[in-house]
C-alpha positions as CSV (number, residue, x, y, z in Angstrom):
1,M,0.2,-0.2,-0.1
2,A,1.5,3.5,-1.1
3,M,1.8,6.3,1.5
4,E,-0.9,8.9,1.7
5,A,0.0,12.5,1.6
6,P,2.1,13.6,4.4
7,L,-0.7,15.4,6.3
8,K,-3.0,12.8,6.0
9,V,-0.1,10.5,7.5
10,A,0.5,13.0,10.2
11,L,-3.0,13.4,11.4
12,G,-3.6,9.6,11.0
13,T,-0.6,9.0,13.0
14,L,-1.7,11.6,15.8
15,A,-5.2,9.9,16.0
16,F,-3.5,6.4,16.5
17,V,-1.0,7.9,19.1
18,V,-3.8,9.2,20.9
19,F,-5.8,5.7,20.9
20,W,-2.6,4.0,22.1
21,I,-2.0,6.1,25.3
22,L,-5.1,6.1,26.4
23,A,-5.5,2.2,25.8
24,V,-2.4,1.5,27.7
25,F,-2.3,4.4,30.3
26,P,-6.1,5.0,30.7
27,A,-5.6,7.3,33.6
28,V,-3.4,10.2,32.1
29,P,-3.5,13.2,34.2
30,C,-4.4,15.5,31.0
31,L,-7.1,13.1,29.9
32,P,-8.3,10.9,32.3
33,I,-11.2,9.4,30.4
34,G,-10.2,5.8,30.1
35,R,-9.8,2.9,27.8
36,T,-13.5,2.7,26.1
37,A,-13.4,6.5,25.8
38,G,-10.1,6.8,24.2
39,S,-11.2,4.0,21.7
40,L,-14.1,6.0,20.7
41,L,-12.0,9.4,20.7
42,G,-9.2,7.8,18.1
43,A,-11.9,6.8,15.9
44,L,-13.6,10.2,15.7
45,L,-10.4,11.9,15.3
46,M,-9.7,9.4,12.3
47,V,-13.3,10.5,11.0
48,I,-12.8,14.2,11.9
49,F,-9.2,13.9,10.1
50,R,-11.0,12.5,6.9
51,V,-8.0,9.8,7.2
52,I,-11.3,7.7,6.6
53,S,-14.9,8.3,5.6
54,P,-17.9,7.9,7.9
55,E,-19.0,4.8,5.8
56,E,-15.5,3.3,5.9
57,A,-15.6,3.6,9.6
58,Y,-18.9,1.7,9.8
59,S,-17.7,-1.0,7.5
60,A,-14.2,-1.3,9.5
61,I,-16.4,-2.6,12.6
62,D,-16.2,-6.3,12.7
63,L,-19.5,-7.6,13.8
64,P,-19.2,-11.3,13.8
65,I,-16.3,-10.6,16.5
66,L,-18.7,-8.4,18.7
67,G,-21.2,-11.2,18.2
68,L,-18.6,-13.9,19.4
69,L,-17.7,-11.8,22.2
70,F,-21.2,-10.8,23.5
71,G,-22.2,-14.7,23.2
72,T,-19.2,-16.1,25.3
73,M,-20.0,-13.4,27.8
74,V,-23.7,-14.3,28.6
75,V,-22.7,-18.0,28.4
76,S,-19.8,-16.9,31.0
77,V,-22.5,-15.2,33.2
78,F,-25.0,-18.4,33.1
79,L,-21.9,-20.6,34.0
80,E,-21.1,-18.7,36.8
81,K,-24.7,-18.7,37.9
82,A,-24.4,-22.9,37.7
83,D,-21.4,-22.8,40.1
84,M,-19.1,-23.9,37.3
85,F,-16.4,-21.8,39.0
86,K,-17.4,-22.9,42.4
87,Y,-16.5,-26.6,41.1
88,L,-13.2,-25.4,39.9
89,G,-12.4,-24.2,43.0
90,H,-13.1,-27.4,44.8
91,V,-10.8,-29.2,42.3
92,L,-8.0,-26.8,43.2
93,S,-8.3,-27.4,46.6
94,W,-9.3,-31.1,47.1
95,K,-6.7,-33.3,48.8
96,S,-3.8,-30.8,47.7
97,R,-0.5,-32.0,49.1
98,G,1.0,-28.5,49.7
99,G,1.8,-25.4,48.2
100,K,3.7,-26.7,45.3
101,D,0.9,-29.0,44.7
102,L,-1.6,-26.3,44.5
103,L,0.5,-24.2,42.5
104,L,0.8,-27.0,39.6
105,R,-2.9,-27.2,39.9
106,I,-3.9,-23.6,39.8
107,C,-1.8,-23.5,36.4
108,L,-3.5,-26.5,34.9
109,V,-6.9,-25.5,36.0
110,S,-6.9,-22.0,35.0
111,A,-4.8,-22.8,31.4
112,I,-7.9,-25.4,30.5
113,A,-10.7,-23.2,31.9
114,S,-9.3,-20.0,30.1
115,A,-9.2,-22.0,26.7
116,L,-12.9,-22.8,27.2
117,F,-14.4,-19.5,28.7
118,T,-11.7,-16.8,28.2
119,N,-9.0,-15.9,30.2
120,D,-10.3,-12.7,31.4
121,T,-13.4,-14.7,32.8
122,C,-11.3,-17.1,34.6
123,C,-9.2,-14.2,36.3
124,V,-12.0,-12.4,37.4
125,V,-13.6,-15.4,39.3
126,L,-10.9,-17.2,40.4
127,T,-8.4,-14.6,42.2
128,E,-10.2,-13.7,45.4
129,F,-11.0,-17.5,45.7
130,I,-6.9,-18.1,45.5
131,L,-6.4,-15.4,47.9
132,N,-8.2,-17.3,50.3
133,I,-6.8,-20.6,49.9
134,A,-3.4,-19.0,50.3
135,R,-4.5,-16.8,53.5
136,K,-6.0,-20.3,55.2
137,N,-2.8,-22.2,54.6
138,N,-0.5,-19.4,55.3
139,L,0.9,-19.6,51.8
140,P,2.5,-16.4,50.1
141,P,-0.3,-15.3,47.8
142,K,2.4,-13.7,45.0
143,P,3.2,-17.1,43.4
144,F,-0.2,-18.3,43.1
145,L,-1.3,-14.7,41.4
146,L,1.3,-15.3,38.9
147,A,0.4,-18.7,38.0
148,L,-3.0,-17.6,37.6
149,A,-2.5,-14.8,35.3
150,S,0.6,-16.3,33.1
151,S,-1.4,-19.9,32.8
152,S,-4.7,-18.1,31.8
153,N,-2.9,-16.3,29.1
154,I,-1.1,-19.5,28.3
155,G,-4.0,-21.5,28.0
156,S,-6.3,-19.1,26.1
157,A,-3.7,-19.3,23.3
158,A,-5.3,-22.7,22.4
159,T,-8.9,-22.0,21.0
160,P,-10.4,-18.9,18.7
161,I,-12.8,-18.2,22.2
162,G,-9.8,-18.1,24.2
163,N,-9.2,-14.6,23.8
164,P,-10.3,-11.6,21.5
165,Q,-7.2,-11.5,19.4
166,N,-7.5,-15.5,18.7
167,L,-11.1,-14.5,17.3
168,L,-9.8,-11.9,15.1
169,I,-7.3,-14.7,13.8
170,A,-9.7,-17.8,13.5
171,L,-12.3,-15.3,11.6
172,Q,-9.7,-13.9,9.4
173,S,-7.9,-16.9,8.4
174,G,-11.6,-19.1,8.1
175,M,-9.8,-21.7,10.3
176,S,-12.2,-23.9,12.1
177,F,-12.2,-24.7,15.7
178,V,-10.9,-27.8,15.4
179,E,-8.0,-26.9,13.2
180,F,-6.9,-24.1,15.4
181,L,-7.2,-26.3,18.5
182,S,-4.9,-28.9,17.1
183,G,-2.2,-26.6,15.6
184,I,-1.8,-24.8,19.0
185,V,-2.8,-27.4,21.6
186,V,0.3,-29.6,22.1
187,A,2.7,-25.9,22.6
188,M,-0.1,-24.5,25.0
189,L,0.2,-27.7,27.3
190,V,4.0,-27.9,27.2
191,G,3.9,-24.2,27.5
192,V,1.9,-24.3,30.7
193,L,4.1,-27.2,32.2
194,V,7.3,-24.7,31.3
195,N,5.9,-21.7,33.0
196,A,5.0,-24.1,36.1
197,A,8.4,-25.3,36.5
198,I,9.6,-21.4,36.0
199,L,7.3,-20.6,38.8
200,L,8.6,-23.5,41.0
201,C,12.3,-22.5,40.4
202,Y,11.4,-19.0,41.3
203,F,9.5,-19.8,44.7
204,W,10.6,-23.1,45.9
205,R,12.2,-21.7,48.7
206,L,9.1,-19.6,49.8
207,L,6.8,-22.2,49.1
208,S,8.7,-24.8,51.0
209,A,8.3,-22.5,54.2
210,E,4.5,-23.6,54.3
211,K,2.3,-24.7,57.6
212,D,2.0,-28.4,58.3
213,E,-1.6,-28.3,58.1
214,D,-2.7,-29.9,55.2
215,V,-3.8,-27.5,52.4
216,G,-7.0,-29.9,51.4
217,S,-8.4,-30.3,54.9
218,A,-12.0,-30.4,54.8
219,A,-12.3,-27.1,56.9
220,A,-10.6,-25.2,54.2
221,V,-12.6,-26.6,51.5
222,A,-15.6,-26.1,52.8
223,T,-14.7,-22.2,53.7
224,A,-13.4,-22.1,50.3
225,E,-16.3,-23.1,48.8
226,V,-18.5,-20.5,50.7
227,D,-15.9,-17.8,49.4
228,V,-16.7,-19.0,45.9
229,N,-20.3,-18.7,46.3
230,L,-20.3,-15.3,48.0
231,H,-18.2,-14.2,44.8
232,R,-20.2,-12.6,42.1
233,F,-18.9,-12.2,38.5
234,S,-19.4,-9.2,36.9
235,P,-17.1,-8.8,33.9
236,A,-19.0,-5.1,33.2
237,T,-16.8,-3.7,36.3
238,M,-14.1,-6.3,36.6
239,S,-14.4,-6.0,40.7
240,H,-17.0,-6.9,43.4
241,L,-19.6,-5.2,44.4
242,D,-18.5,-2.2,46.9
243,V,-18.6,-3.0,50.2
244,K,-20.3,0.6,51.1
245,N,-23.3,-0.5,48.6
246,S,-23.5,-4.0,49.7
247,Q,-24.1,-3.2,53.5
248,A,-26.9,-1.1,54.8
249,P,-26.4,1.5,57.5
250,A,-26.3,0.3,60.8
251,S,-29.3,2.3,61.8
252,D,-31.0,0.7,58.9
253,A,-30.3,-2.8,59.7
254,S,-31.6,-2.4,63.5
255,A,-34.7,-1.1,61.9
256,Q,-35.0,-3.7,59.8
257,S,-34.2,-6.4,62.5
258,S,-37.0,-4.6,64.7
259,V,-39.4,-5.0,62.2
260,S,-38.9,-8.6,61.3
261,G,-38.6,-9.2,65.0
262,A,-42.0,-8.1,65.2
263,A,-43.3,-9.7,62.4
264,N,-41.8,-13.1,63.6
265,L,-43.8,-12.7,67.0
266,R,-47.1,-12.3,65.4
267,C,-49.1,-15.4,64.5
268,R,-52.2,-16.2,63.3
269,T,-55.0,-17.9,65.1
270,S,-58.6,-19.1,64.6
271,S,-61.4,-17.2,66.6
272,G,-64.7,-18.8,67.6
273,D,-66.6,-17.4,65.0
274,G,-64.4,-18.6,62.1
275,G,-62.6,-15.3,61.8
276,V,-58.6,-14.6,62.0
277,T,-57.3,-12.6,64.5
278,D,-53.4,-11.6,65.2
279,S,-52.1,-11.9,68.6
280,A,-48.6,-11.7,69.8
281,M,-46.9,-14.8,70.7
282,A,-43.6,-16.4,71.4
283,P,-42.0,-17.8,68.6
284,N,-41.9,-21.5,67.9
285,P,-37.8,-22.1,67.3
286,S,-38.6,-25.0,65.1
287,R,-40.9,-23.3,62.7
288,G,-38.5,-20.1,62.5
289,G,-40.6,-18.0,64.7
290,I,-43.9,-19.1,63.5
291,C,-46.5,-20.7,65.8
292,E,-50.0,-21.9,65.8
293,S,-52.6,-22.1,68.3
294,G,-55.9,-24.2,68.6
295,D,-57.0,-28.0,69.0
296,D,-55.4,-28.6,65.7
297,G,-52.3,-26.8,66.1
298,A,-50.1,-30.0,66.0
299,S,-51.7,-31.3,62.7
300,T,-51.2,-27.8,61.2
301,R,-47.6,-27.3,61.8
302,T,-46.9,-31.0,60.5
303,K,-48.9,-30.1,57.4
304,R,-47.0,-26.8,56.6
305,E,-43.8,-28.7,57.6
306,D,-44.6,-31.3,55.1
307,E,-45.4,-28.6,52.6
308,H,-42.4,-26.5,53.0
309,E,-40.3,-30.1,52.7
310,E,-41.7,-30.7,49.5
311,C,-41.3,-27.3,48.3
312,A,-37.6,-27.5,49.1
313,E,-37.3,-30.7,47.6
314,S,-38.9,-29.3,44.3
315,T,-36.8,-26.1,44.4
316,G,-33.7,-28.5,44.8
317,W,-34.7,-30.6,41.6
318,R,-35.5,-27.8,39.6
319,T,-32.3,-26.1,40.5
320,Q,-30.1,-29.2,39.5
321,L,-32.3,-29.5,36.2
322,W,-31.4,-26.2,35.3
323,K,-27.7,-26.3,36.1
324,T,-27.9,-29.8,34.0
325,C,-29.3,-27.8,31.1
326,V,-26.6,-24.8,31.2
327,Y,-23.9,-27.4,31.0
328,L,-25.4,-29.1,28.2
329,V,-26.2,-26.0,26.2
330,T,-22.6,-25.2,27.0
331,T,-21.3,-28.0,25.7
332,G,-23.3,-28.2,22.6
333,M,-21.8,-25.2,21.6
334,L,-18.5,-26.2,22.1
335,I,-19.4,-29.3,19.7
336,S,-20.8,-27.0,17.3
337,L,-17.7,-24.9,17.1
338,S,-15.4,-28.2,16.7
339,L,-18.0,-28.8,13.6
340,G,-17.0,-25.9,12.2
341,L,-20.5,-23.9,12.4
342,N,-20.1,-19.9,12.2
343,M,-18.9,-19.2,15.5
344,S,-20.5,-16.1,16.0
345,W,-23.9,-17.1,15.7
346,T,-23.2,-20.3,17.4
347,A,-22.2,-18.5,20.6
348,I,-25.4,-16.0,20.4
349,T,-27.7,-19.1,19.9
350,A,-26.0,-20.6,22.8
351,A,-26.5,-17.4,24.8
352,L,-30.4,-16.9,23.6
353,A,-31.2,-20.7,24.5
354,L,-29.8,-20.2,28.2
355,V,-31.7,-16.7,28.5
356,V,-34.9,-19.0,27.4
357,L,-34.2,-21.7,29.6
358,D,-33.7,-19.6,32.6
359,F,-37.3,-18.4,32.2
360,R,-37.1,-15.2,34.2
361,D,-36.3,-11.3,33.3
362,A,-32.7,-11.6,31.6
363,L,-32.2,-7.9,32.3
364,P,-29.9,-9.1,35.3
365,C,-28.0,-11.4,33.6
366,L,-27.6,-9.1,30.2
367,E,-26.1,-6.3,32.3
368,K,-23.5,-8.4,33.5
369,V,-21.9,-8.3,29.8
370,S,-19.1,-6.1,29.3
371,Y,-20.5,-3.5,26.9
372,S,-17.6,-1.2,27.5
373,L,-15.3,-4.0,26.1
374,L,-17.7,-4.3,22.9
375,I,-17.7,-0.5,22.8
376,F,-13.8,-0.4,22.8
377,F,-13.4,-2.9,20.6
378,S,-15.8,-0.8,17.8
379,G,-13.3,2.3,18.2
380,M,-10.5,0.1,17.8
381,F,-11.6,-1.5,14.9
382,I,-11.9,1.9,13.0
383,T,-8.7,3.4,14.5
384,V,-6.6,0.6,13.5
385,N,-8.2,0.5,9.8
386,G,-7.5,4.0,9.6
387,F,-4.0,4.0,10.8
388,N,-3.8,1.4,7.9
389,K,-4.9,3.4,5.3
390,T,-1.7,5.7,6.2
391,G,0.3,3.2,4.9
392,I,3.0,3.0,8.0
393,P,2.0,-0.4,8.7
394,S,2.9,-1.6,5.1
395,A,5.9,0.6,4.6
396,L,7.2,-1.1,8.1
397,W,6.4,-4.5,7.1
398,E,8.0,-4.3,3.7
399,F,11.4,-3.5,5.6
400,V,10.9,-6.3,8.1
401,E,9.3,-8.8,5.5
402,P,12.6,-10.3,3.7
403,Y,14.1,-11.0,6.8
404,A,11.1,-12.4,8.9
405,Q,9.9,-15.6,6.5
406,I,8.5,-18.5,8.6
407,D,10.5,-21.1,6.4
408,T,13.6,-20.2,8.3
409,V,14.5,-20.5,12.0
410,G,16.2,-16.9,11.9
411,G,12.8,-15.5,10.0
412,V,10.7,-17.1,12.8
413,A,12.8,-15.8,15.3
414,L,12.6,-12.1,14.1
415,L,8.9,-12.4,13.5
416,S,8.0,-13.5,17.0
417,L,10.5,-10.7,18.5
418,V,8.5,-8.2,16.5
419,I,5.2,-9.6,17.5
420,L,6.4,-9.7,21.1
421,L,7.5,-5.8,20.9
422,L,4.3,-4.6,19.5
423,S,2.0,-6.5,21.4
424,N,3.5,-5.2,24.5
425,V,3.9,-1.2,23.0
426,A,0.3,-1.3,21.0
427,S,-1.5,-4.3,22.5
428,N,-1.9,-7.7,21.4
429,V,-5.2,-7.2,19.3
430,P,-4.2,-3.9,17.7
431,T,-1.0,-5.9,16.6
432,V,-3.2,-8.9,15.2
433,L,-5.1,-6.6,13.2
434,L,-1.7,-4.5,11.8
435,L,0.2,-7.6,11.1
436,G,-2.2,-10.5,10.7
437,A,-3.0,-10.1,6.9
438,R,0.6,-8.9,5.9
439,V,2.3,-11.8,7.8
440,A,-0.2,-14.4,6.2
441,A,0.1,-12.7,2.6
442,S,3.9,-13.3,2.9
443,A,3.5,-17.0,4.0
444,A,1.0,-17.8,1.5
445,I,3.3,-17.4,-1.2
446,V,4.9,-20.4,-0.3
447,S,2.2,-22.7,0.5
448,L,-1.4,-22.9,2.1
449,A,0.2,-24.7,5.1
450,E,2.5,-22.1,5.9
451,E,-0.2,-19.6,5.4
452,M,-1.9,-21.3,8.5
453,R,1.1,-21.9,10.6
454,A,1.7,-18.2,9.9
455,W,-1.5,-17.4,11.6
456,L,-1.0,-19.9,14.2
457,I,2.6,-17.9,15.2
458,L,0.6,-14.8,15.2
459,A,-2.2,-16.4,17.6
460,W,0.7,-18.2,19.7
461,V,3.4,-15.3,20.3
462,S,1.0,-12.4,20.5
463,T,-0.9,-14.2,23.5
464,V,2.0,-15.5,25.7
465,A,3.4,-12.0,25.0
466,G,0.8,-10.8,27.6
467,N,2.9,-12.2,30.1
468,L,5.9,-9.9,29.6
469,S,4.8,-7.4,31.8
470,L,1.6,-6.1,34.0
471,L,0.3,-4.1,31.0
472,G,0.8,-6.9,28.6
473,S,-3.3,-8.2,28.8
474,A,-6.3,-7.3,30.4
475,A,-5.9,-10.9,32.3
476,N,-2.7,-9.6,34.2
477,L,-4.5,-6.2,35.0
478,I,-7.7,-8.1,36.1
479,V,-5.8,-10.1,38.6
480,C,-3.6,-7.3,40.0
481,E,-7.3,-5.4,40.6
482,Q,-9.3,-8.4,42.0
483,A,-6.4,-8.9,44.5
484,R,-5.7,-5.5,45.7
485,K,-9.6,-4.8,46.2
486,A,-9.7,-8.3,47.9
487,K,-12.2,-7.6,51.1
488,S,-10.7,-10.6,53.0
489,F,-6.9,-10.6,52.1
490,G,-5.9,-7.9,49.8
491,Y,-2.8,-8.0,48.1
492,N,-0.9,-5.6,45.7
493,L,1.2,-7.1,42.7
494,S,3.2,-4.6,41.7
495,F,4.8,-4.1,38.2
496,L,8.0,-4.9,39.0
497,S,7.8,-7.9,40.5
498,H,5.6,-9.0,37.6
499,L,8.3,-8.0,35.3
500,V,11.2,-9.9,37.0
501,F,9.2,-13.0,36.5
502,G,7.4,-12.1,33.2
503,I,10.4,-11.5,31.0
504,P,12.4,-14.8,31.2
505,S,9.1,-16.9,31.3
506,T,7.7,-15.1,28.4
507,L,11.0,-16.0,26.2
508,I,11.4,-19.5,27.4
509,V,7.7,-20.1,27.0
510,T,7.2,-18.4,23.5
511,A,10.6,-20.3,22.3
512,V,9.3,-23.7,23.4
513,G,6.0,-23.2,22.2
514,L,7.0,-22.5,18.9
515,L,8.2,-26.0,18.2
516,F,5.2,-27.4,18.7
517,V,3.0,-25.4,16.6
518,R,1.9,-27.0,13.6
519,S,-0.7,-26.1,11.0
């Protein structure tokens, strides 16, 4: 692509720089408007500066990707309601043999969960649970938080639904779910094990100085399950509900307690003329504060207790049936994706099927969808499309292309280094948008198989690149923020502590995984 006029190049670059700064540093003092608004601002500047026309801007928005993101978010919300992540937490703590065993479990479970339910969802739900396990067993939280974040990133590389950049690659390349999975799954498994080995080498002594009590004791498991049940997944905010909002003022609580107590001390009795009157009576402990009087009081209590038990059994049966339906629909979605059906419409169909099966107002569930993320992607599509039209990315790729051919070891190494740097400077999704088509076109000259391998290399490297620094991926930031805001046991994971582990882990895991990426 030829370079545009100097003025258009300068204005397009300026719009892209504004987008990049606000995407990487959303709390810039001079313009603290956040990532989503920064993405829209970059898109608007591209149109105002006439780098692209309004029609081109609308056509740049990739609706299939937005549909797939929306569908997987809704499915994740229902999986959380069906206690999927509580069961994952139980797997982590069941009969664990200490800190090192727990670390390995976190690496494997978070990697597999991220491949199936996206890395962001996995990190949102499991962060505080892992902190609670560490606190209850006198274990340092740092290695487990790093294990969660890094393994979630590595695991998400295995499937098209693991992270946003994989969605882009799968849709642009035309690869099916099975083709994508078979090309990277071995690299993912090896990468998770290598990453776990690096974590053990870093924190071996720290994890050895642990409490004698078994991590998987029954008390710890029971308490951990309660903690997971108390956790509520809200990807729209990526944080827990505010404590101030979740607790009523003391005066209101006492007033409500008084009203509730008075209500419990009221009971209904039959008068002689068949009417019903209210009288204050002592509460019956076996009936939750409700008591009956009259000759047939005992039989009435027995009847109501039987009705209560039948209602509880009916409710439990319906809940289990509903959970089973959620798991069956999710399994059907994964099978449909593996059969090569349209990924976007498959995810949307599964989401709407769960909404219908829930048989209630879907607004509370739909409110948990991260619409800000969908808006961010819309603005990013427009901004990156405008920057592409300036001709700068093509010029840079033409300079690097002769030395970055994937049919040589040196070419793969150089291409991987470029992807690593760009993914941490411009973020991984914009990197895929900027380089994807160019890398694939260059590899297609050799063969179709090499083109597919180029897409898979791009997916692997751009995803693992997120482990380099705390700002490398959204999953890292989610773990950091969730850990810092945890109500029971907050922990601050610093940028430097992550970087010290992230640099060697990223370089080693990327290099080892490239040996197993196959088209």
